[in-house]
N, C-alpha and C positions, 0 to 999 in steps of 0.2 A: 721172288716171283719174276719169271721172265716176261719180257714185253710181249704184248699181243701183236701178232702180225697185222698189217693193213690188208683188209679184204676189199677188193674192188668188185662191186656188183654192176653187171653190164646189162643195160636195157635198150636194145634196139626197138624202135617203135614206128608204126605207120598206121594212121587212120583210126586210132583208138583213144581219143583225147580223154574221155571220161575215165577210162581205166588207168590212165597215167595219174590222174588225181588220186585214185585208190592205191596205186602201187607206190607212189611217193609216201603216202601215209604209212603203209606197211614198212617201208624202209626206215622211216623216222622212228617207228615203234620198236625196232630191233634192240635187243638188250646187249648187243655187242658194240662197244664204243668206238673201236678203231676201224672205221668203215668209210667207204665212199660209194656213191651211185653215179653212174655215167648214163645219161639219157641221150640216145642218138636218134634224132628224128629226120627222116629224109622225105617227108611228104611235102611236095613243092607248094610254096606260098602258104603253108600252115606253120606258124611260128609258135613254139612253146617258150614261155618266159616264166621266171620266178627265181627267188633267192632263198635257198634253204641250206642249212649247215651240211657241208660235205656232199652236196648234190651239184653235179656239173651237167648243164644242158647244152647240147650241141645241135644246131639246126643246119641241114644241108639243103641246097636249092634244087638238087636233082636226086633221083633215086639211085641207089647202088645197083650195080649190074646183078648182084646176087645177095641173098641173105648171109651166105657164108662170108663174103667179103665185108659185109656190114658188121658182122660179129667180130671179125678180125680187126676192123678199124676201131671198134669199141675197145677191144683189149689192148691195142696199140696205145690208146690214150690212158689206160689204167696205170695208176701209180703203185698199186698193191702187188705183193708177191703172190697173193692168192686171188683167184678169180671165182666169183659166184655168178651163175646164170640167174638172171632176174627178169623173166619174161613179163611183159606188161599186162597180160590177161590172166595170170595165175595168182593164187592166194598164198602168201608167205606169212607164217605165224612168227611171233616175236623172237623165238629161239632159233630160227632157221640158220643164222650165221654162227652163233656161238656154239650150237650143238655140232655143226659140221666141222668147225675148226677144231673142237675138242676131239672129234672122231679121227680127223686126219692126223692129229698129233698122237693119239693113242694107238692108232693102227700103223703109223709110220708109212702112210701112203701119199703119193702125189696126186691121186685122183680119187674122189669120193662120190659115191652114189648110193642112196639108201635103197633097201630092197623093197620097201612098201611106202605107199602114200595114199591120200584120199582123192576121190574124184566126185565132182558135183554134176548131176544131170537133171537139175531142175526140181529135185525132191528134197524133203527135209532130211532124210537119211542119206548119208554119204556112202559112196561105193568104196569097197576095198580094192585097191589096185596094186599091182606088182611091177617092179622094174624088170622087164623081159625084152629080149631082142625083138625089134619090130613094133614095139608099142611106146607111146610117149613116156619119157622119163627124163628128158633133157632139162626141164625147169629146175630139177633138184640137185644138179651136178655142181661140184666145186673142185677146182684143180689148181695146181701151181702154174703160174705164168711161164715159168721156165720150161715146164713140160709142153705147154701149148706151142712155145717157140721151137722146141726141139723136134716136134712132129710136123712142123710146117703149117700150123694153124688149121682153120676150117677150109675145106675145099670150096671152090667157087660154084656153089649149088644153091638153088632156091628151095628145093624140097629135099628132106633127109640129109641136110648138111650136117646135122648132129650125128647121124650114123656114119657118115664119112669121117668125121672127126674121131668118133669112137674107134673106128677101124684102125686109124693111125695110132691112137693111144694104146690100144690093146696090143698092136704089133710091137710098139716100142717097149711096153712093159712085160711082154710075153704072157699075156692073159687072154682068156676067151671072152669073158663078160664079167666086168668088175661090179659087184654090188655087195653091200654090207647090211646085216640084219639090224633092225631097229624096233624098239619097243613101241607099242601102239600109242602111248601117251607122248612119245618123243617125236612122232611123225610131224613134220613141220610144213607140209605143203598140201594144197588142194588144187587139183587140176580143174579148171573151169570148163567142163564139157559143154553145158548149156550156157551160152554166151550172148551178150547184147550184140557183139560184132562177129563177123565171119572169121572162121579159122582158116589157116593155110593148108592143113593136112587132114582134118577130121570134120565130120558134120557136127551140128550143135549150135552154129551161129545163127542168130535170128534176123539180123539186119546187115546191109552192106557196110563196109568200112566208111567212116566219116572223113572224107578228104576235102571238105569245104575249106577254101582258102580263107584264113583268118588268123588273128593272134589269139593264142590260148594261154591265158594266165593260169598256171597250175595252182590249184587250190587243194591241198591234201584233204581227203574226205574218207569217211567210212564206206564200207561196201554198200552199194545202193540196193542190190537184190536182197530182199528181206530174209528169204530162206537161207541164202548163202551166208549172210551176215550172222544169222542166229547160229548156224553151224560153226562158223569161225569163233564166235564168242563162247560157245559151248566147249570147244576143244581147248581154248585157253583156260577156262575155268576148271576143266578136268585135269589138266596138267598141273596147275597150281595146287589143286586139292590133293593130288597124288605125290607132290614133291614140296613139302614145306620149305625146304632150303631155297627152292626157286622163288616161291611166293615171298619168302623173307628177304629177297634182294641180294642173293649171293653174287659176288662179282663175276661177270661173264668171263669165261675162259678157265675158271676153276673147275676141277672135276667134282 
């Protein structure tokens, strides 16, 4: 059995401390063992603290000039050969890393993006969403760090920096729009459309970002939104019911 590659999950964050608690819990719940999470916080005088296995917390005293540069800084710090986007406000199910690594290996690709994912808009029933140009799909992407370096990383942009990165990747790989089919029970992400905090690019945020200067001791916690938490738990139960090998504790990385 070949060694599992180290996957570095990158989480740039600003003004969403409650979601950081939830996101760290989702990372720790991943069934893939060889992983790390890099949290990069640049909210001035708001300090994140905590000690968790394979979690690196970095606080900056001033904001980055752009989100693209912040993402690049995160990836610069990454030790893994594979990079997984880990946005602070989205929901990642426990097989997010293991499934994506398996698919990258099976497909022989340097860049992985699922064709479908879930979206939450404040209702019990989740929406079906597809990865298409011009719509949010960046939270589910995984790619080789070597590819990121070869294309020059993310452009120095605050909005649509992901599209700028995709353009560079597609040009390098000679593709128009890379996405791969995924079974419904394998979908591993829920876009949090209805959110406690403001979004950068879509509506759905209910309150301004929390930039209160303070020390925030990260406490991994379940999803607070009861409807979203119920949907999260339901998807996990459905996957385990449909795949006894997963429920039985098959080693991550095995097909």
